[in-house]
C-alpha angles and dihedrals in degrees: 000000000000120000113221094192118120111261121228112243120183118224089237090066091044089055091047091050091048091049090048091052095047097043096044096050094080088052090058091048093048091052087077088074098049120140094187118139126224122247098232106044102012090234124137114277114249104255093209092057090049091050092048091050091050091047092049090049090052094047094047095047093049095041093050092051093045098045099041101040135218099338094056094039090054092052090050095055092104090055091048091050092047090053092047090048092052091050093048092046088058095055098078091046091053091046092052091050092056093056 
């Protein structure tokens, strides 16, 4: 039974979702340069597959919060913060590379 009513979404969660999207995008771009090895065959991970997985994660997290309102957005706060943390962790590495 799907409810077609408009869900209430607080602006705080909209800001958090926007920040997550903006801050996590460089992480997706930087995944193209990964040198990580796979567990099974010790070969380099396919960067495109990694980027697709990160993009799907970002789309699902934002879509769930947007479509299901405050209750779902509140339960996804740890996922938003993990994505923001990954993006912020990348900033010093990118700054050192430019020097």
